[in-house]
N, C-alpha and C positions, 0 to 999 in steps of 0.2 A: 326206296323210301322206308322210313321207320314204320312200325305197326301203328294202326290207328288207335287213338285213345277211346276205348269203349266204355260206355256208361250203361249199367244194367237197365233194362227196360222195365217200366212199370206197366204190368199187364192191364191195369184198370184205367190207364190214361193214354189216349191216342191223340197227340196234339195235331191240330190242323192249322195251316196247310203243312203237308209233309214235304220237306225239302231233302232230297237224297243227294249224297256226295259219294263219289267213287274215285278210286285210285286204280288206274289201268296200267299194270306193269307187264313186262315181258314174261314174267313167271306167274303172277297171280293178279286177279281182279278182286278188289275189296270194295264193298258198298255198305252204306248204312244211312240211318236217319240223322240229319244234322239237328243238334240241340244247342242251347246256350252253354251246356256243360260238356260238350264233346259229341261223340258219335254213339248212338245206341242201336241195338238190333243189327249189329254188323255181321256180315256174311262174307265168305271168301271162297273163290273157286279158281282152279288152275286156268290161266288164260287159254291154254290149248283146248279146253273143253267148251269154249265160247267162240262165236264168230263175229259178233257185233254188239253194240250197245242195247239194241232192242231185245236181244236174247238175254242179256244180263238183267235188264229191268223186268222182263217177264219171269225169269227164274227167281229173282228176289221177291217179286210180288207173290208168286206161287208158294214160296217158303215162309213168308212172313204175313201175308195178307195185306201188306201195305202197297198202295199205288202212289207213285210220285205225282206231286202237283208242280214241282220244279226239280231241276236236276243240274248238277255241276260235276265235272270230272276233270281230273288231271291224268294225262296219258303220256307214257314214255315214248314219245315220238314227236317229230315236228308237226305243228298244227297250222292249217290254213283254212280260213273261212268255215270254221266249225267242223273240219274233217281231219282225220289222221289215219295212217296205216302203220301198224307196228311192223318193224322190219324183221323181227325174229319170231313172229307168231302170225297165224292167219286170222287177224282180228282187224275189223274195220270200225272206226269210230266216226259217226256222223250225227251231230245233234240237230241238224236242220229239219229232220222229218219225224221228230219224236212226238210232236203235237202238244208239247208243254214248254214253258220257258226253260231254256237249257243253254249251258255254256260249256265249251270244251277248251281247256288250257293245256299247255305242255306241263308235265308234272312238276318240273323244277320252277316254272313260272308260278304255279299255284303255291308251291312251298315258299317262294320268295315273297309273294304278297302276304302270306301268313306270318313269316318271320318279320317282315316290315311292320305289320300290325302289332306284333308283340313288342318289338323294339320301340315303336311310337308311343305305346302306352306304358312303357318301362316295366313290362311283365317280369316278375321275379325269376321266371324260368330262363330268361335271357339277360339277367342283370349283369353278368360278367361281360357279355358282348356289349351291352349298353354302356358300361363303364369305359370300355376301350373307345367307343364312339365319342363319349363326352370329353375324353382327354385329347381327341384328335385335333390338331391345329387346322385341319381342313373340314371341320364339321359343317360349315355352311354348304359346301358342295362336295359331294364325295361319291365314290363308286364302291359298292361292295359286291362280292361274288359268293354265291351259294353253290356248292358242289355236291352232287348226289351220286353215290355209287350203289347201284342195284344190279339188275341183270345187265344194264348198260352203264353209260357214264354221261351225266347231264350237268349243265351249268345254267345258272340264271344270274344276270347282272342287275343290281338294284341301283338306280341313280337317284340320289337324294338331293333335295334343295332345302337345306336346313333340317327341320324335323318332319318334312313332308316327302313322300315318295313322288318323284317326278315321273319316272318310267321304270318298267321292268322289261328286260330283254332276255327271252329264253334262248338257249342254244342247245344243240345236240352235239357236244364235243366228240362223242363216240362216232359221229358220222363224218368227222373231219379227217382229211389226209394229213399226216404228219411228215411224210418224207417226199422228196422230189419224185416225180413220176414221168420224167422225160427219157427219151432214148439215150440222150447224152449222159445222163447220170445213172 
């Protein structure tokens, strides 16, 4: 995933409630406070130095003095029922026992929802992409794919119904087998 857009913190202003966002990758864990202007007070640690989300939240709170009142994370792994295990790091992600409102998404699923929101509001950062969509003969119903190359390889498919996102389907294409694996072949 690309680096987070960091916004310098104002040391005299501590907005409430604090909503923390995190990007849990195979190499690094990044976390910061969500604002309307981006992410502020961002910190990053090598994933190998952490074992779970609780440890990440405690470390962040110790370094910044901020305690989350809600939390959302994208993780570079398949997610089921709020849980994920990274395949290339000893890291367990489980939002079910954090004690605060929390959601865990596949990292490309989270990115797809973000891209869809930018496209829907015709954000200038994605104006070239929106131009291509506007000219598409299949604008009413279409499928778009977001591909992410990081430590692994992920994809998310965005199904549109006109200008509205109908569904986002995350995949971990890095977990797929590409070659036949039978004795005959």
